[in-house]
C-alpha positions as CSV (number, residue, x, y, z in Angstrom):
1,X,187.0,-186.2,12.2
2,X,190.8,-185.2,11.8
3,X,193.2,-187.7,11.3
4,X,194.9,-187.4,15.1
5,X,191.8,-188.2,16.7
6,X,191.5,-191.1,14.2
7,X,194.8,-192.2,15.0
8,X,194.2,-191.5,18.8
9,X,190.9,-194.0,18.4
10,X,193.0,-197.1,17.2
11,X,195.4,-196.0,20.2
12,X,198.3,-195.8,17.2
13,X,200.5,-193.0,18.6
14,X,202.4,-190.6,16.5
15,X,204.9,-187.4,16.5
16,X,202.8,-184.3,15.8
17,X,205.3,-183.9,12.8
18,X,204.6,-187.4,11.7
19,X,201.2,-186.8,11.7
20,X,201.1,-183.6,10.1
21,X,203.3,-185.2,7.2
22,X,200.4,-187.8,6.8
23,X,197.9,-184.9,6.2
24,X,200.7,-183.5,3.8
25,X,200.2,-187.0,2.2
26,X,196.6,-187.1,1.9
27,X,196.0,-183.9,0.2
28,X,198.8,-184.6,-2.1
29,X,196.8,-188.0,-3.1
30,X,193.7,-186.3,-2.8
31,X,194.8,-183.7,-5.5
32,X,197.0,-186.2,-7.7
33,X,193.8,-188.6,-7.9
34,X,191.5,-186.1,-9.5
35,X,193.5,-186.0,-12.3
36,X,195.2,-189.4,-12.7
37,X,192.8,-191.8,-11.3
38,X,195.5,-193.4,-8.6
39,X,193.5,-195.4,-6.1
40,X,189.3,-195.5,-5.3
41,X,190.2,-193.5,-2.1
42,X,188.0,-190.1,-4.1
43,X,188.4,-187.9,-1.0
44,X,189.7,-187.1,2.2
45,X,187.7,-189.0,4.8
46,X,188.4,-192.2,2.5
47,X,191.9,-191.9,2.6
48,X,192.1,-191.0,6.1
49,X,190.1,-194.1,6.5
50,X,193.2,-195.7,4.3
51,X,196.0,-194.5,6.3
52,X,194.7,-195.7,9.4
53,X,194.6,-199.3,8.2
54,X,197.9,-198.8,6.5
55,X,199.4,-198.1,10.2
56,X,197.5,-200.2,12.4
57,X,199.5,-203.0,12.4
58,X,202.3,-200.6,14.4
59,X,200.1,-201.4,16.9
60,X,201.7,-205.3,16.8
61,X,204.4,-205.4,14.5
62,X,208.3,-205.0,15.6
63,X,209.7,-202.1,13.7
64,X,211.8,-203.5,10.8
65,X,215.3,-202.2,9.8
66,X,214.2,-202.7,6.1
67,X,210.9,-202.9,4.7
68,X,210.0,-203.8,1.2
69,X,205.7,-203.3,0.1
70,X,204.9,-205.2,-2.6
71,X,202.8,-203.3,-5.0
72,X,202.7,-199.7,-3.3
73,X,199.7,-198.3,-5.7
74,X,198.8,-194.9,-4.4
75,X,201.0,-195.5,-1.0
76,X,199.1,-198.1,0.6
77,X,200.8,-199.4,3.0
78,X,204.4,-198.9,2.1
79,X,204.6,-195.0,1.8
80,X,202.3,-194.7,4.7
81,X,204.6,-196.7,6.8
82,X,207.3,-195.0,5.8
83,X,206.1,-191.8,7.1
84,X,205.3,-193.7,10.4
85,X,209.2,-195.3,10.6
86,X,211.6,-192.5,9.3
87,X,214.3,-195.0,11.0
88,X,213.2,-197.5,8.7
89,X,214.8,-198.4,5.0
90,X,211.4,-198.9,2.9
91,X,212.0,-200.1,-1.0
92,X,208.2,-199.8,-2.5
93,X,207.7,-202.0,-5.9
94,X,205.1,-200.9,-8.0
95,X,205.2,-201.2,-11.6
96,X,202.6,-199.2,-13.0
97,X,204.2,-195.7,-14.3
98,X,202.1,-193.3,-13.1
99,X,201.4,-194.6,-9.6
100,X,205.6,-194.9,-9.6
101,X,205.4,-191.1,-11.1
102,X,203.3,-190.2,-7.7
103,X,205.0,-192.4,-5.4
104,X,208.6,-190.6,-6.6
105,X,207.0,-186.9,-6.6
106,X,205.2,-187.9,-2.9
107,X,208.8,-189.0,-1.5
108,X,210.7,-186.0,-2.4
109,X,207.5,-183.3,-1.6
110,X,207.5,-184.8,2.0
111,X,211.2,-185.4,2.1
112,X,211.2,-189.1,2.8
113,X,214.9,-189.8,2.7
114,X,214.4,-193.6,3.8
115,X,212.4,-194.5,0.8
116,X,213.2,-196.3,-2.6
117,X,211.0,-196.4,-5.1
118,X,211.8,-199.4,-7.8
119,X,209.3,-199.1,-11.0
120,X,209.5,-203.0,-11.2
121,X,207.7,-206.0,-10.5
122,X,208.7,-207.6,-6.8
123,X,210.6,-210.7,-8.6
124,X,213.1,-208.4,-10.3
125,X,214.1,-206.2,-6.9
126,X,217.4,-207.3,-5.9
127,X,218.4,-206.6,-2.5
128,X,219.7,-208.6,0.6
129,X,216.5,-210.0,2.6
130,X,214.3,-207.5,4.0
131,X,213.4,-207.9,7.6
132,X,209.2,-207.3,6.6
133,X,208.0,-207.7,3.8
134,X,204.3,-205.9,3.3
135,X,201.4,-206.2,0.6
136,X,198.2,-204.9,0.5
137,X,195.5,-206.3,-2.2
138,X,198.3,-208.2,-4.5
139,X,197.9,-211.9,-5.3
140,X,197.6,-215.0,-2.7
141,X,199.6,-215.9,0.1
142,X,201.2,-218.6,-1.1
143,X,202.6,-216.8,-4.4
144,X,203.6,-213.7,-2.5
145,X,206.2,-215.8,-0.3
146,X,206.8,-217.8,-3.8
147,X,207.9,-214.2,-5.8
148,X,209.9,-213.0,-2.4
149,X,212.0,-216.1,-2.4
150,X,215.1,-214.4,-3.2
151,X,214.9,-211.3,-1.5
152,X,213.8,-212.9,2.0
153,X,215.2,-215.3,4.8
154,X,213.9,-217.4,7.2
155,X,214.1,-214.7,10.0
156,X,212.2,-212.3,7.3
157,X,208.4,-211.0,8.8
158,X,205.2,-210.9,6.3
159,X,202.3,-208.4,6.7
160,X,199.6,-208.5,4.5
161,X,196.5,-207.0,4.4
162,X,193.9,-209.4,3.5
163,X,189.8,-210.3,3.1
164,X,188.1,-212.9,4.3
165,X,189.9,-215.0,1.5
166,X,192.6,-214.9,4.0
167,X,191.4,-218.6,5.7
168,X,191.5,-220.3,2.7
169,X,194.9,-219.0,1.6
170,X,196.7,-219.6,4.4
171,X,195.2,-223.3,4.2
172,X,197.9,-224.3,1.6
173,X,200.9,-222.7,3.6
174,X,199.9,-222.4,7.3
175,X,202.2,-225.5,8.3
176,X,205.1,-223.9,7.3
177,X,204.6,-220.6,9.0
178,X,204.6,-219.2,12.7
179,X,201.7,-216.6,12.0
180,X,198.7,-214.4,13.5
181,X,196.1,-213.3,12.0
182,X,194.2,-209.8,13.7
183,X,190.9,-209.0,12.4
184,X,190.0,-205.6,12.7
185,X,186.3,-204.7,10.6
186,X,186.2,-206.0,7.3
187,X,190.2,-206.3,7.4
188,X,192.6,-209.5,8.0
189,X,195.7,-208.6,9.2
190,X,198.2,-211.7,8.2
191,X,201.3,-211.1,10.4
192,X,204.0,-214.2,9.6
193,X,207.0,-214.2,12.3
194,X,209.0,-216.7,10.6
195,X,208.8,-219.8,8.4
196,X,209.8,-222.6,10.0
């Protein structure tokens, strides 16, 4: 199945221009991954699955003016969201050099003027409070909130791509948060709308 059909199936509505860029990103990542082993997604179909997973929250989040993605890795979800949200200023925090090289190359190749790659751990990122902070497969919820406290405000929203452990993780902090957990297949999207 092609990417456009997969996105349509999930009711993710994007322009043809954006879908084309997402396909370009997929080819680029597939090419680089053969040599640099950036992600476990080894074929186009699996990369497409990761793209759809990254974009699914567009169905329920408010589009932010600024977005920080913590530990972007090979581009999920941060770079993919940056492609889909060209009006959003996106900062990708990634400490691993080979992944940073890929993210920088992809940003230039895909002409993403809204992307800045920070080759550092999130606690060293300096920026005014972000509107949205996202993360996939990086540490637990409590620690993520702690690590980003200097670049967030009470109005900052969070989007964490989680597995089944999200329910245990949220127990520690749920009294401080206004949040939803949106479930889709094996994925739990933790969407924190505000901190109390």
